[in-house]
KEVORO-761361 format. One record per residue (C-alpha): residue number from 1; residue in one letter; x, y, z. Coordinates in steps of 0.001 Angstrom, whole numbers, plus 524288, in hexadecimal, padded with zeros to 5 digits. Layout:
<rs>
<r k="NUM" r="A" east="X" north="Y" up="Z"/>
...
</rs>
This chain:
<rs>
<r k="1" r="M" east="CC3C4" north="394F9" up="9E27D"/>
<r k="2" r="P" east="CC2B2" north="38B4C" up="9D729"/>
<r k="3" r="L" east="CC72B" north="37D7F" up="9D9C1"/>
<r k="4" r="K" east="CD3CD" north="378A4" up="9D3BE"/>
<r k="5" r="W" east="CDAC1" north="36BC2" up="9D18E"/>
<r k="6" r="V" east="CE968" north="36BA5" up="9CF15"/>
<r k="7" r="L" east="CEE0D" north="3602F" up="9C6DC"/>
<r k="8" r="Q" east="CFB8C" north="35BED" up="9C2A8"/>
<r k="9" r="W" east="D006B" north="3545E" up="9B6F5"/>
<r k="10" r="Q" east="D046C" north="3467F" up="9BA41"/>
<r k="11" r="P" east="D0DB9" north="3414D" up="9AFD5"/>
<r k="12" r="N" east="D0D21" north="332FF" up="9AC1C"/>
<r k="13" r="A" east="D17E1" north="32A52" up="9B188"/>
<r k="14" r="G" east="D24BD" north="32CD5" up="9AAA9"/>
<r k="15" r="T" east="D2083" north="33A07" up="9A51C"/>
<r k="16" r="T" east="D2278" north="34810" up="9A981"/>
<r k="17" r="V" east="D1B56" north="354DC" up="9A78D"/>
<r k="18" r="N" east="D1F48" north="35D93" up="99C41"/>
<r k="19" r="S" east="D1AEA" north="369E8" up="99557"/>
<r k="20" r="Q" east="D1470" north="3622A" up="98A66"/>
<r k="21" r="I" east="D0AF8" north="35C02" up="99421"/>
<r k="22" r="L" east="D081A" north="3696F" up="999BF"/>
<r k="23" r="N" east="D0510" north="36EA8" up="98C1E"/>
<r k="24" r="E" east="CFC3A" north="36323" up="98927"/>
<r k="25" r="V" east="CF4D7" north="364CB" up="995ED"/>
<r k="26" r="S" east="CF2E8" north="37344" up="99331"/>
<r k="27" r="Q" east="CEDA3" north="37005" up="985B2"/>
<r k="28" r="C" east="CE44E" north="3664E" up="98C07"/>
<r k="29" r="V" east="CDDD5" north="3716F" up="9937A"/>
<r k="30" r="E" east="CDB79" north="3789F" up="986C7"/>
<r k="31" r="T" east="CD5BF" north="36C87" up="9801A"/>
<r k="32" r="I" east="CCB12" north="36C04" up="98A94"/>
<r k="33" r="N" east="CC833" north="37A6E" up="987F0"/>
<r k="34" r="G" east="CD076" north="38088" up="99282"/>
<r k="35" r="V" east="CD2CA" north="38F0F" up="98FF0"/>
<r k="36" r="K" east="CE05E" north="39405" up="9936F"/>
<r k="37" r="E" east="CDF74" north="39FBA" up="99CB0"/>
<r k="38" r="G" east="CED83" north="3A290" up="9A025"/>
<r k="39" r="R" east="CF8D9" north="39E12" up="9A87D"/>
<r k="40" r="W" east="CF94C" north="399FE" up="9B6C7"/>
<r k="41" r="K" east="D0430" north="3978E" up="9C071"/>
<r k="42" r="A" east="D05D8" north="39274" up="9CE47"/>
<r k="43" r="T" east="D126F" north="39104" up="9D61E"/>
<r k="44" r="L" east="D14E0" north="386BB" up="9E08D"/>
<r k="45" r="T" east="D20C2" north="387A2" up="9E974"/>
<r k="46" r="F" east="D26A9" north="37D42" up="9F23D"/>
<r k="47" r="Y" east="D2C4F" north="3833C" up="9FEB8"/>
<r k="48" r="K" east="D365C" north="37D81" up="A080A"/>
<r k="49" r="P" east="D3AB7" north="38344" up="A1518"/>
<r k="50" r="M" east="D47B9" north="38A4E" up="A161F"/>
<r k="51" r="I" east="D4D47" north="38366" up="A220F"/>
<r k="52" r="R" east="D57D7" north="38B15" up="A290D"/>
<r k="53" r="E" east="D58AD" north="3835B" up="A35C7"/>
<r k="54" r="Q" east="D5842" north="37491" up="A34C4"/>
<r k="55" r="A" east="D54C2" north="373AB" up="A4324"/>
<r k="56" r="V" east="D4804" north="37B2D" up="A4180"/>
<r k="57" r="P" east="D3C36" north="37235" up="A4391"/>
<r k="58" r="T" east="D3563" north="36EFE" up="A36B5"/>
<r k="59" r="D" east="D27EA" north="373CC" up="A3AA3"/>
<r k="60" r="Y" east="D25D9" north="37AEF" up="A2DB5"/>
<r k="61" r="P" east="D21F0" north="3756A" up="A2078"/>
<r k="62" r="R" east="D2D47" north="36EB8" up="A198B"/>
<r k="63" r="D" east="D27BB" north="37385" up="A0CB5"/>
<r k="64" r="F" east="D1B7D" north="37965" up="A06E1"/>
<r k="65" r="L" east="D1606" north="37E50" up="9FA1A"/>
<r k="66" r="G" east="D11F5" north="38BE4" up="9F627"/>
<r k="67" r="I" east="D09AC" north="38F09" up="9EA3D"/>
<r k="68" r="S" east="D04B1" north="39B0D" up="9E330"/>
<r k="69" r="L" east="CF85D" north="39974" up="9DB0B"/>
<r k="70" r="P" east="CF449" north="3A21A" up="9CF92"/>
<r k="71" r="E" east="CE658" north="3A39E" up="9D48E"/>
<r k="72" r="Q" east="CEB47" north="3A90B" up="9E19E"/>
<r k="73" r="P" east="CF6EB" north="3B1D0" up="9DE35"/>
<r k="74" r="N" east="CF6E3" north="3B88B" up="9EB7E"/>
<r k="75" r="K" east="CF756" north="3ABDA" up="9F337"/>
<r k="76" r="Y" east="D0192" north="3A18E" up="9F5FE"/>
<r k="77" r="Y" east="CFEAD" north="393C5" up="9FAB2"/>
<r k="78" r="F" east="D06CC" north="38AE1" up="A0358"/>
<r k="79" r="I" east="D04F6" north="37C3A" up="A0430"/>
<r k="80" r="I" east="D0B71" north="37401" up="A0EC5"/>
<r k="81" r="R" east="D0847" north="3665F" up="A09D0"/>
<r k="82" r="G" east="D0DCB" north="35F13" up="A1593"/>
<r k="83" r="Q" east="D0473" north="365BA" up="A1F08"/>
<r k="84" r="R" east="CF988" north="36787" up="A14F5"/>
<r k="85" r="I" east="CF962" north="37652" up="A1675"/>
<r k="86" r="V" east="CF5EA" north="38062" up="A0C0D"/>
<r k="87" r="L" east="CF6D6" north="38EFD" up="A0EA8"/>
<r k="88" r="E" east="CF31F" north="39B2C" up="A0702"/>
<r k="89" r="A" east="CFBAE" north="3A743" up="A0868"/>
<r k="90" r="D" east="CFDB1" north="3B45E" up="A01F5"/>
<r k="91" r="S" east="D071A" north="3B3A2" up="9F671"/>
<r k="92" r="S" east="D108A" north="3BCA3" up="9FDD6"/>
<r k="93" r="I" east="D13E7" north="3B0FB" up="A06A7"/>
<r k="94" r="Q" east="D1DED" north="3ACCD" up="9FC72"/>
<r k="95" r="T" east="D259C" north="3B95D" up="9FE90"/>
<r k="96" r="I" east="D24CB" north="3B79D" up="A0D4D"/>
<r k="97" r="M" east="D29FB" north="3A9AE" up="A0C39"/>
<r k="98" r="E" east="D3589" north="3AE4A" up="A041F"/>
<r k="99" r="K" east="D3905" north="3B83E" up="A0E8D"/>
<r k="100" r="L" east="D377E" north="3AEA7" up="A19D9"/>
<r k="101" r="Q" east="D3FE6" north="3A471" up="A12F0"/>
<r k="102" r="S" east="D39F8" north="39961" up="A1ACE"/>
<r k="103" r="Y" east="D35E3" north="39191" up="A0EE6"/>
<r k="104" r="K" east="D3C1C" north="39117" up="A018E"/>
<r k="105" r="S" east="D3669" north="38D9F" up="9F458"/>
<r k="106" r="R" east="D3C4A" north="380BA" up="9EFDD"/>
<r k="107" r="V" east="D3441" north="37DD5" up="9E3BF"/>
<r k="108" r="A" east="D2A84" north="38634" up="9DC43"/>
<r k="109" r="L" east="D2192" north="3806B" up="9D1F7"/>
<r k="110" r="I" east="D1A83" north="3889B" up="9C7E4"/>
<r k="111" r="F" east="D0D46" north="38408" up="9C2D6"/>
<r k="112" r="E" east="D09CA" north="38B7C" up="9B687"/>
<r k="113" r="G" east="D01ED" north="38A10" up="9AA25"/>
<r k="114" r="F" east="CF518" north="38E27" up="9A3EF"/>
<r k="115" r="Q" east="CE761" north="38FFD" up="9A90B"/>
<r k="116" r="Y" east="CDB6E" north="38B9A" up="9A161"/>
<r k="117" r="Q" east="CCCD3" north="38DDC" up="9A2C8"/>
<r k="118" r="L" east="CC3FF" north="38245" up="99FF6"/>
<r k="119" r="G" east="CB5D1" north="384E4" up="9A37D"/>
<r k="120" r="D" east="CB4AD" north="38494" up="9B250"/>
<r k="121" r="F" east="CC2AB" north="37FCC" up="9B371"/>
<r k="122" r="Q" east="CCFCB" north="3869B" up="9B37F"/>
<r k="123" r="L" east="CDBA3" north="37E6B" up="9B00D"/>
<r k="124" r="R" east="CE9B3" north="38217" up="9B288"/>
<r k="125" r="V" east="CF3F6" north="37992" up="9AC2E"/>
<r k="126" r="G" east="D023F" north="37BF7" up="9AECE"/>
<r k="127" r="K" east="D0FF9" north="3771A" up="9B0D9"/>
<r k="128" r="V" east="D1762" north="3756D" up="9BD8F"/>
<r k="129" r="V" east="D2556" north="37A96" up="9BD20"/>
<r k="130" r="P" east="D2F41" north="37E4B" up="9C79B"/>
<r k="131" r="S" east="D31CF" north="38CD0" up="9C8C1"/>
<r k="132" r="H" east="D3D6F" north="3915A" up="9C089"/>
<r k="133" r="S" east="D3C3E" north="3851F" up="9B821"/>
<r k="134" r="E" east="D349E" north="3801D" up="9AC75"/>
<r k="135" r="N" east="D3587" north="371C2" up="9B04F"/>
<r k="136" r="L" east="D27BE" north="36C59" up="9AF95"/>
<r k="137" r="R" east="D2457" north="3656C" up="9BC5C"/>
<r k="138" r="G" east="D1601" north="362E1" up="9BA12"/>
<r k="139" r="I" east="D0911" north="3670D" up="9B43B"/>
<r k="140" r="V" east="CFD68" north="36B93" up="9BC35"/>
<r k="141" r="M" east="CEF5F" north="36ECC" up="9B93E"/>
<r k="142" r="E" east="CE5C3" north="37678" up="9C17D"/>
<r k="143" r="V" east="CD76B" north="37394" up="9BF25"/>
<r k="144" r="E" east="CCECB" north="37E16" up="9C514"/>
<r k="145" r="Y" east="CBFFD" north="37CCC" up="9C57C"/>
<r k="146" r="L" east="CBA8C" north="38A7D" up="9C6AF"/>
<r k="147" r="P" east="CAC63" north="38892" up="9CB77"/>
<r k="148" r="I" east="CAF23" north="3806B" up="9D7C7"/>
<r k="149" r="S" east="CB81E" north="381E5" up="9E392"/>
<r k="150" r="S" east="CB43E" north="37549" up="9EAAA"/>
<r k="151" r="L" east="CBDD2" north="36A02" up="9E976"/>
<r k="152" r="D" east="CB34D" north="35FEB" up="9EBA0"/>
<r k="153" r="K" east="CA8E1" north="36587" up="9E297"/>
<r k="154" r="S" east="CB25B" north="3676E" up="9D754"/>
<r k="155" r="R" east="CB8E9" north="35A26" up="9D7E3"/>
<r k="156" r="Q" east="CB03B" north="35325" up="9CDFF"/>
<r k="157" r="I" east="CB0E4" north="35E7F" up="9C45E"/>
<r k="158" r="M" east="CBFBA" north="35F12" up="9C569"/>
<r k="159" r="E" east="CC10C" north="35068" up="9C38E"/>
<r k="160" r="E" east="CB844" north="350BC" up="9B78B"/>
<r k="161" r="F" east="CC01E" north="35BF8" up="9B1CE"/>
<r k="162" r="L" east="CCCD9" north="3549C" up="9B415"/>
<r k="163" r="D" east="CC755" north="348AC" up="9AD23"/>
<r k="164" r="I" east="CC4AB" north="3512E" up="9A127"/>
<r k="165" r="W" east="CD221" north="35740" up="9A259"/>
<r k="166" r="Q" east="CD949" north="34A39" up="9A3B8"/>
<r k="167" r="E" east="CD233" north="3452D" up="997AF"/>
<r k="168" r="A" east="CD6DE" north="350F5" up="98FD4"/>
<r k="169" r="V" east="CE4D5" north="34EFC" up="99485"/>
<r k="170" r="S" east="CE499" north="34049" up="991E1"/>
<r k="171" r="K" east="CE1CA" north="342CB" up="98367"/>
<r k="172" r="R" east="CEF6F" north="3487A" up="98235"/>
<r k="173" r="S" east="CF5CF" north="33C1F" up="987B3"/>
<r k="174" r="L" east="CFE91" north="343BB" up="990E4"/>
<r k="175" r="P" east="D07C2" north="33C1B" up="999FA"/>
<r k="176" r="G" east="D00AD" north="33F2E" up="9A6A0"/>
<r k="177" r="H" east="CF486" north="34518" up="9ACAB"/>
<r k="178" r="F" east="CF01B" north="34F52" up="9B67A"/>
<r k="179" r="T" east="CEDC3" north="34AEA" up="9C46F"/>
<r k="180" r="H" east="CE652" north="35193" up="9CF59"/>
<r k="181" r="I" east="CEA26" north="34E93" up="9DD52"/>
<r k="182" r="E" east="CE0FE" north="3559E" up="9E68E"/>
<r k="183" r="P" east="CE739" north="358E4" up="9F3A4"/>
<r k="184" r="N" east="CDFC7" north="35698" up="A003A"/>
<r k="185" r="F" east="CDC02" north="364E0" up="A01FA"/>
<r k="186" r="A" east="CD5A7" north="36237" up="A0F2C"/>
<r k="187" r="E" east="CE32D" north="35ECB" up="A1495"/>
<r k="188" r="Y" east="CE707" north="36CDA" up="A1194"/>
<r k="189" r="G" east="CDADB" north="37216" up="A184B"/>
<r k="190" r="L" east="CD4B1" north="375F2" up="A0B51"/>
<r k="191" r="S" east="CC610" north="374F4" up="A0915"/>
<r k="192" r="D" east="CBDFB" north="37086" up="9FD67"/>
<r k="193" r="H" east="CBD37" north="37EBF" up="9F8D7"/>
<r k="194" r="Y" east="CC880" north="380CA" up="9EF71"/>
<r k="195" r="S" east="CD2FD" north="38B26" up="9F1CA"/>
<r k="196" r="S" east="CE08C" north="38EE7" up="9ED05"/>
<r k="197" r="Q" east="CE60A" north="3871A" up="9F875"/>
<r k="198" r="H" east="CE076" north="37AEC" up="9F20A"/>
<r k="199" r="T" east="CE7FD" north="37E7E" up="9E5AD"/>
<r k="200" r="A" east="CF49A" north="38065" up="9ED5B"/>
<r k="201" r="V" east="CF32F" north="372F4" up="9F39D"/>
<r k="202" r="Q" east="CF0D4" north="36CC5" up="9E643"/>
<r k="203" r="Y" east="CFD43" north="372C9" up="9E0CE"/>
<r k="204" r="A" east="D04D3" north="36DC9" up="9EC98"/>
<r k="205" r="T" east="CFFA3" north="3602D" up="9E988"/>
<r k="206" r="V" east="D039C" north="36181" up="9DB42"/>
<r k="207" r="M" east="D115C" north="3659D" up="9DF35"/>
<r k="208" r="A" east="D128A" north="359C6" up="9E82E"/>
<r k="209" r="Q" east="D0E7E" north="35106" up="9DCD7"/>
<r k="210" r="L" east="D1849" north="3579B" up="9D3A9"/>
<r k="211" r="I" east="D2355" north="3557B" up="9DD68"/>
<r k="212" r="A" east="D1F55" north="34745" up="9DF41"/>
<r k="213" r="S" east="D1EF5" north="344CB" up="9D08C"/>
<r k="214" r="V" east="D2C50" north="34B10" up="9CE85"/>
<r k="215" r="Q" east="D320C" north="34287" up="9D967"/>
<r k="216" r="T" east="D2BD7" north="33677" up="9D346"/>
<r k="217" r="V" east="D31D1" north="33979" up="9C5FB"/>
<r k="218" r="Q" east="D3F1E" north="33BCA" up="9CC2B"/>
<r k="219" r="S" east="D3E8E" north="32F00" up="9D3DF"/>
<r k="220" r="V" east="D3AE7" north="3278A" up="9C778"/>
<r k="221" r="R" east="D4678" north="32D8D" up="9C034"/>
<r k="222" r="N" east="D4FB2" north="32A0D" up="9CB53"/>
</rs>
């Protein structure tokens, strides 16, 4: 499948994300001739165990992430970051988990926005909001390069594209920039050939960064 980088908006010190920045970023895509194709949406859920007996040995994951991706509607992906495990399951696993009541959803984040076509690239720009809320938690961008599925072979092309993109964004003097933190996919047993599991791991990394940034802001305020 085509290779993809997932980036997140990093606000400048003392600033936060807002809908105006999201609108400006979306307009940036159109100024570099991106053609809007429609909407996209992904949902990431943070699960915690439902502990009934405190004396039970803790030989199960204390928490893990689950994510549904628009390009794989019949699949569901689990990421256990502590043990560096990523699993692909049928989407019906969510119903099974509800019936078993062994793990409970603690936090669900919705990633949603618009998809654009730009030559050999597809861009998806969207907001990050908790489910049942409109509070903006972050901004993400997926950059997908359609002709190549090798992480290594596509790296230079992706970096060159991001340079062009950052230049377009910088002209608007926005209080922040997009950052790309590439996980160590080999730790998860993933190869150079890109798959949806790579995407799931990237979203798990983005969520960890969002949580860290929220905690940093809160500690500064306190």
